[in-house]
Backbone and ligand atoms as CSV (ligand in chain L), in Angstrom:
chain,resi,resn,atom,element,x,y,z
A,1,UNK,N,N,9.314,-6.169,-34.665
A,1,UNK,CA,C,9.631,-7.003,-33.509
A,1,UNK,C,C,11.125,-7.235,-33.455
A,2,UNK,N,N,11.598,-7.213,-32.200
A,2,UNK,CA,C,13.059,-7.411,-32.025
A,2,UNK,C,C,13.468,-8.777,-32.407
A,3,UNK,N,N,14.756,-8.921,-32.765
A,3,UNK,CA,C,15.280,-10.201,-33.130
A,3,UNK,C,C,15.272,-11.159,-31.942
A,4,UNK,N,N,14.660,-12.301,-32.138
A,4,UNK,CA,C,14.607,-13.340,-31.097
A,4,UNK,C,C,15.430,-14.564,-31.533
A,5,UNK,N,N,16.294,-15.000,-30.614
A,5,UNK,CA,C,17.125,-16.133,-31.060
A,5,UNK,C,C,16.356,-17.463,-31.076
A,6,UNK,N,N,16.955,-18.450,-31.653
A,6,UNK,CA,C,16.284,-19.776,-31.796
A,6,UNK,C,C,15.884,-20.392,-30.505
A,7,UNK,N,N,16.732,-20.300,-29.487
A,7,UNK,CA,C,16.499,-20.919,-28.230
A,7,UNK,C,C,15.241,-20.251,-27.562
A,8,UNK,N,N,15.182,-18.959,-27.566
A,8,UNK,CA,C,14.063,-18.238,-26.951
A,8,UNK,C,C,12.829,-18.610,-27.677
A,9,UNK,N,N,12.830,-18.628,-29.022
A,9,UNK,CA,C,11.643,-19.001,-29.765
A,9,UNK,C,C,11.229,-20.390,-29.575
A,10,UNK,N,N,12.169,-21.309,-29.441
A,10,UNK,CA,C,11.861,-22.712,-29.155
A,10,UNK,C,C,11.188,-22.866,-27.817
A,11,UNK,N,N,11.677,-22.177,-26.813
A,11,UNK,CA,C,11.091,-22.204,-25.490
A,11,UNK,C,C,9.642,-21.674,-25.519
A,12,UNK,N,N,9.490,-20.541,-26.250
A,12,UNK,CA,C,8.173,-19.925,-26.414
A,12,UNK,C,C,7.168,-20.908,-27.033
A,13,UNK,N,N,7.593,-21.617,-28.059
A,13,UNK,CA,C,6.684,-22.584,-28.730
A,13,UNK,C,C,6.394,-23.776,-27.837
A,14,UNK,N,N,7.390,-24.302,-27.175
A,14,UNK,CA,C,7.170,-25.395,-26.237
A,14,UNK,C,C,6.170,-25.043,-25.155
A,15,UNK,N,N,6.322,-23.821,-24.598
A,15,UNK,CA,C,5.416,-23.444,-23.531
A,15,UNK,C,C,4.036,-23.214,-24.118
A,16,UNK,N,N,3.942,-22.589,-25.268
A,16,UNK,CA,C,2.643,-22.325,-25.881
A,16,UNK,C,C,1.890,-23.628,-26.189
A,17,UNK,N,N,2.668,-24.679,-26.624
A,17,UNK,CA,C,2.078,-25.955,-26.958
A,17,UNK,C,C,1.889,-26.790,-25.713
A,18,UNK,N,N,2.224,-26.250,-24.606
A,18,UNK,CA,C,2.152,-26.981,-23.322
A,18,UNK,C,C,3.040,-28.134,-23.216
A,19,UNK,N,N,4.089,-28.146,-24.046
A,19,UNK,CA,C,5.139,-29.213,-23.895
A,19,UNK,C,C,6.056,-28.663,-22.823
A,20,UNK,N,N,5.539,-28.608,-21.679
A,20,UNK,CA,C,6.251,-27.985,-20.545
A,20,UNK,C,C,7.368,-28.870,-20.060
A,21,UNK,N,N,8.480,-28.290,-19.984
A,21,UNK,CA,C,9.605,-29.042,-19.504
A,21,UNK,C,C,9.931,-28.752,-18.081
A,22,UNK,N,N,9.034,-28.031,-17.411
A,22,UNK,CA,C,9.351,-27.763,-16.011
A,22,UNK,C,C,8.892,-28.908,-15.115
A,23,UNK,N,N,9.262,-28.797,-13.924
A,23,UNK,CA,C,9.192,-29.970,-13.001
A,23,UNK,C,C,7.776,-30.469,-12.772
A,24,UNK,N,N,6.792,-29.607,-12.671
A,24,UNK,CA,C,5.441,-30.128,-12.422
A,24,UNK,C,C,4.931,-31.016,-13.511
A,25,UNK,N,N,5.396,-30.737,-14.756
A,25,UNK,CA,C,4.989,-31.591,-15.886
A,25,UNK,C,C,5.714,-32.886,-15.807
A,26,UNK,N,N,6.974,-32.907,-15.504
A,26,UNK,CA,C,7.734,-34.143,-15.361
A,26,UNK,C,C,7.189,-34.964,-14.250
A,27,UNK,N,N,6.688,-34.291,-13.219
A,27,UNK,CA,C,6.127,-34.976,-12.096
A,27,UNK,C,C,4.913,-35.850,-12.495
A,28,UNK,N,N,4.124,-35.300,-13.430
A,28,UNK,CA,C,2.970,-35.995,-13.944
A,28,UNK,C,C,3.345,-37.229,-14.798
A,29,UNK,N,N,4.456,-37.073,-15.512
A,29,UNK,CA,C,4.838,-38.119,-16.461
A,29,UNK,C,C,5.653,-39.283,-15.811
A,30,UNK,N,N,6.245,-38.954,-14.727
A,30,UNK,CA,C,7.140,-40.002,-14.182
A,30,UNK,C,C,7.080,-40.063,-12.651
A,31,UNK,N,N,8.009,-40.688,-12.111
A,31,UNK,CA,C,8.045,-40.757,-10.676
A,31,UNK,C,C,8.841,-39.581,-10.080
A,32,UNK,N,N,9.110,-38.586,-10.914
A,32,UNK,CA,C,9.810,-37.399,-10.447
A,32,UNK,C,C,9.012,-36.671,-9.429
A,33,UNK,N,N,9.465,-36.684,-8.206
A,33,UNK,CA,C,8.698,-36.001,-7.198
A,33,UNK,C,C,9.316,-34.698,-6.797
A,34,UNK,N,N,10.216,-34.195,-7.666
A,34,UNK,CA,C,10.856,-32.932,-7.387
A,34,UNK,C,C,10.237,-31.832,-8.190
A,35,UNK,N,N,8.928,-31.612,-7.945
A,35,UNK,CA,C,8.220,-30.631,-8.743
A,35,UNK,C,C,8.292,-29.216,-8.151
A,36,UNK,N,N,9.124,-29.043,-7.178
A,36,UNK,CA,C,9.310,-27.742,-6.582
A,36,UNK,C,C,10.216,-26.893,-7.461
A,37,UNK,N,N,10.069,-25.605,-7.329
A,37,UNK,CA,C,10.885,-24.645,-8.092
A,37,UNK,C,C,12.279,-24.652,-7.603
A,38,UNK,N,N,13.067,-23.646,-8.049
A,38,UNK,CA,C,14.485,-23.630,-7.738
A,38,UNK,C,C,14.803,-23.107,-6.313
A,39,UNK,N,N,15.880,-23.664,-5.809
A,39,UNK,CA,C,16.535,-23.229,-4.592
A,39,UNK,C,C,15.508,-22.857,-3.506
A,40,UNK,N,N,15.516,-21.562,-3.119
A,40,UNK,CA,C,14.658,-21.202,-1.956
A,40,UNK,C,C,13.231,-21.022,-2.318
A,41,UNK,N,N,12.875,-21.123,-3.573
A,41,UNK,CA,C,11.439,-20.982,-3.999
A,41,UNK,C,C,10.837,-22.423,-3.914
A,42,UNK,N,N,9.934,-22.531,-2.968
A,42,UNK,CA,C,9.344,-23.844,-2.757
A,42,UNK,C,C,7.977,-24.047,-3.460
A,43,UNK,N,N,7.618,-23.096,-4.303
A,43,UNK,CA,C,6.338,-23.204,-5.026
A,43,UNK,C,C,6.379,-24.326,-6.027
A,44,UNK,N,N,5.196,-24.796,-6.390
A,44,UNK,CA,C,5.072,-25.801,-7.470
A,44,UNK,C,C,5.456,-25.156,-8.783
A,45,UNK,N,N,6.390,-25.771,-9.526
A,45,UNK,CA,C,6.858,-25.106,-10.724
A,45,UNK,C,C,5.889,-25.389,-11.899
A,46,UNK,N,N,5.107,-24.370,-12.221
A,46,UNK,CA,C,4.159,-24.432,-13.312
A,46,UNK,C,C,4.479,-23.352,-14.301
A,47,UNK,N,N,3.772,-23.408,-15.396
A,47,UNK,CA,C,3.910,-22.311,-16.446
A,47,UNK,C,C,3.565,-20.938,-15.810
A,48,UNK,N,N,2.403,-20.897,-15.153
A,48,UNK,CA,C,1.976,-19.611,-14.550
A,48,UNK,C,C,2.981,-19.141,-13.501
A,49,UNK,N,N,3.468,-20.071,-12.710
A,49,UNK,CA,C,4.453,-19.692,-11.692
A,49,UNK,C,C,5.713,-19.104,-12.281
A,50,UNK,N,N,6.233,-19.787,-13.293
A,50,UNK,CA,C,7.490,-19.296,-13.898
A,50,UNK,C,C,7.316,-17.943,-14.614
A,51,UNK,N,N,6.195,-17.738,-15.246
A,51,UNK,CA,C,5.974,-16.513,-15.950
A,51,UNK,C,C,5.564,-15.343,-15.062
A,52,UNK,N,N,4.813,-15.626,-14.015
A,52,UNK,CA,C,4.200,-14.528,-13.305
A,52,UNK,C,C,4.481,-14.440,-11.791
A,53,UNK,N,N,4.939,-15.517,-11.185
A,53,UNK,CA,C,5.025,-15.496,-9.728
A,53,UNK,C,C,6.353,-15.899,-9.093
A,54,UNK,N,N,7.220,-16.496,-9.817
A,54,UNK,CA,C,8.474,-16.978,-9.215
A,54,UNK,C,C,9.314,-15.856,-8.683
A,55,UNK,N,N,9.734,-16.027,-7.470
A,55,UNK,CA,C,10.520,-14.941,-6.847
A,55,UNK,C,C,11.901,-14.680,-7.479
A,56,UNK,N,N,12.355,-15.686,-8.267
A,56,UNK,CA,C,13.665,-15.447,-8.901
A,56,UNK,C,C,13.579,-14.510,-10.092
A,57,UNK,N,N,12.384,-14.180,-10.607
A,57,UNK,CA,C,12.258,-13.368,-11.788
A,57,UNK,C,C,11.357,-12.104,-11.556
A,58,UNK,N,N,11.288,-11.656,-10.336
A,58,UNK,CA,C,10.358,-10.566,-9.976
A,58,UNK,C,C,10.540,-9.303,-10.860
A,59,UNK,N,N,11.762,-8.870,-11.064
A,59,UNK,CA,C,12.048,-7.688,-11.829
A,59,UNK,C,C,11.534,-7.845,-13.275
A,60,UNK,N,N,11.817,-8.968,-13.869
A,60,UNK,CA,C,11.376,-9.234,-15.224
A,60,UNK,C,C,9.827,-9.402,-15.316
A,61,UNK,N,N,9.247,-9.931,-14.285
A,61,UNK,CA,C,7.768,-10.142,-14.279
A,61,UNK,C,C,7.092,-8.759,-14.242
A,62,UNK,N,N,7.633,-7.829,-13.528
A,62,UNK,CA,C,7.049,-6.486,-13.469
A,62,UNK,C,C,7.040,-5.935,-14.865
A,63,UNK,N,N,8.127,-6.059,-15.580
A,63,UNK,CA,C,8.262,-5.563,-16.947
A,63,UNK,C,C,7.281,-6.288,-17.863
A,64,UNK,N,N,7.205,-7.637,-17.724
A,64,UNK,CA,C,6.258,-8.420,-18.563
A,64,UNK,C,C,4.860,-7.963,-18.379
A,65,UNK,N,N,4.443,-7.843,-17.080
A,65,UNK,CA,C,3.037,-7.458,-16.801
A,65,UNK,C,C,2.741,-6.085,-17.332
A,66,UNK,N,N,3.680,-5.181,-17.236
A,66,UNK,CA,C,3.447,-3.854,-17.736
A,66,UNK,C,C,3.399,-3.790,-19.279
A,67,UNK,N,N,4.395,-4.405,-19.897
A,67,UNK,CA,C,4.471,-4.405,-21.369
A,67,UNK,C,C,3.342,-5.201,-22.048
A,68,UNK,N,N,2.934,-6.248,-21.359
A,68,UNK,CA,C,1.824,-7.075,-21.860
A,68,UNK,C,C,0.491,-6.500,-21.491
A,69,UNK,N,N,0.496,-5.449,-20.738
A,69,UNK,CA,C,-0.766,-4.854,-20.224
A,69,UNK,C,C,-1.645,-5.924,-19.679
A,70,UNK,N,N,-1.038,-6.744,-18.812
A,70,UNK,CA,C,-1.741,-7.912,-18.266
A,70,UNK,C,C,-2.808,-7.464,-17.260
A,71,UNK,N,N,-3.984,-8.019,-17.420
A,71,UNK,CA,C,-5.105,-7.758,-16.489
A,71,UNK,C,C,-5.427,-9.011,-15.705
A,72,UNK,N,N,-6.085,-8.855,-14.618
A,72,UNK,CA,C,-6.490,-9.977,-13.762
A,72,UNK,C,C,-7.363,-10.974,-14.480
A,73,UNK,N,N,-8.065,-10.449,-15.510
A,73,UNK,CA,C,-8.994,-11.328,-16.219
A,73,UNK,C,C,-8.268,-12.111,-17.330
A,74,UNK,N,N,-7.096,-11.758,-17.689
A,74,UNK,CA,C,-6.322,-12.456,-18.734
A,74,UNK,C,C,-5.935,-13.865,-18.267
A,75,UNK,N,N,-6.032,-14.797,-19.195
A,75,UNK,CA,C,-5.497,-16.131,-18.839
A,75,UNK,C,C,-4.074,-16.218,-19.280
A,76,UNK,N,N,-3.367,-17.228,-18.834
A,76,UNK,CA,C,-1.967,-17.394,-19.124
A,76,UNK,C,C,-1.772,-17.537,-20.640
A,77,UNK,N,N,-2.784,-18.138,-21.296
A,77,UNK,CA,C,-2.738,-18.372,-22.708
A,77,UNK,C,C,-2.646,-17.068,-23.542
A,78,UNK,N,N,-3.239,-15.984,-22.974
A,78,UNK,CA,C,-3.223,-14.760,-23.774
A,78,UNK,C,C,-1.773,-14.241,-23.956
A,79,UNK,N,N,-0.876,-14.647,-23.069
A,79,UNK,CA,C,0.524,-14.244,-23.220
A,79,UNK,C,C,1.188,-14.868,-24.492
A,80,UNK,N,N,0.541,-15.841,-25.051
A,80,UNK,CA,C,1.155,-16.517,-26.224
A,80,UNK,C,C,0.327,-16.212,-27.469
A,81,UNK,N,N,-0.812,-15.596,-27.305
A,81,UNK,CA,C,-1.668,-15.404,-28.516
A,81,UNK,C,C,-1.784,-13.907,-28.922
A,82,UNK,N,N,-2.071,-13.011,-28.042
A,82,UNK,CA,C,-2.283,-11.613,-28.390
A,82,UNK,C,C,-0.942,-10.985,-28.616
A,83,UNK,N,N,-0.849,-10.301,-29.764
A,83,UNK,CA,C,0.474,-9.855,-30.238
A,83,UNK,C,C,1.278,-9.077,-29.240
A,84,UNK,N,N,0.710,-8.028,-28.636
A,84,UNK,CA,C,1.484,-7.228,-27.678
A,84,UNK,C,C,1.933,-8.044,-26.459
A,85,UNK,N,N,1.115,-9.013,-26.077
A,85,UNK,CA,C,1.451,-9.886,-24.942
A,85,UNK,C,C,2.517,-10.924,-25.356
A,86,UNK,N,N,2.393,-11.382,-26.538
A,86,UNK,CA,C,3.329,-12.365,-27.121
A,86,UNK,C,C,4.741,-11.766,-27.195
A,87,UNK,N,N,4.838,-10.546,-27.714
A,87,UNK,CA,C,6.100,-9.849,-27.849
A,87,UNK,C,C,6.734,-9.657,-26.422
A,88,UNK,N,N,5.947,-9.275,-25.470
A,88,UNK,CA,C,6.420,-9.101,-24.062
A,88,UNK,C,C,6.889,-10.435,-23.499
A,89,UNK,N,N,6.138,-11.504,-23.822
A,89,UNK,CA,C,6.549,-12.860,-23.315
A,89,UNK,C,C,7.846,-13.303,-23.919
A,90,UNK,N,N,8.020,-13.062,-25.193
A,90,UNK,CA,C,9.307,-13.437,-25.839
A,90,UNK,C,C,10.437,-12.695,-25.219
A,91,UNK,N,N,10.241,-11.384,-24.935
A,91,UNK,CA,C,11.296,-10.656,-24.297
A,91,UNK,C,C,11.592,-11.200,-22.891
A,92,UNK,N,N,10.559,-11.531,-22.181
A,92,UNK,CA,C,10.747,-12.071,-20.793
A,92,UNK,C,C,11.560,-13.351,-20.880
A,93,UNK,N,N,11.185,-14.254,-21.809
A,93,UNK,CA,C,11.939,-15.485,-21.935
A,93,UNK,C,C,13.394,-15.243,-22.326
A,94,UNK,N,N,13.625,-14.289,-23.197
A,94,UNK,CA,C,15.007,-13.959,-23.611
A,94,UNK,C,C,15.806,-13.486,-22.434
A,95,UNK,N,N,15.169,-12.750,-21.524
A,95,UNK,CA,C,15.908,-12.129,-20.402
A,95,UNK,C,C,15.954,-12.986,-19.133
A,96,UNK,N,N,15.316,-14.078,-19.179
A,96,UNK,CA,C,15.319,-14.967,-17.929
A,96,UNK,C,C,16.012,-16.251,-18.153
L,1,ZN,ZN,ZN,9.768,-20.321,-8.313
């Protein structure tokens, strides 16, 4: 496995443990009503959105889906558990 820096690994673990630091999670915890994604992306910022659907990361998402051999039947959790998918997810996080 390629060398992953501490920050990338920390983000991976936080996402895996669902200690999500993105806006939809903060929205649930507080009165933060800014749960929309960045700039022109008006989608709700969720784990699935950031990993698979956000328009800001389209090129990296294509690589992630290909390297993780992601199927429609896979859940988002498989990206953190199955080895080949986990490696692809770490690389995605490193590059985004
Ligand atoms: Zn987005």
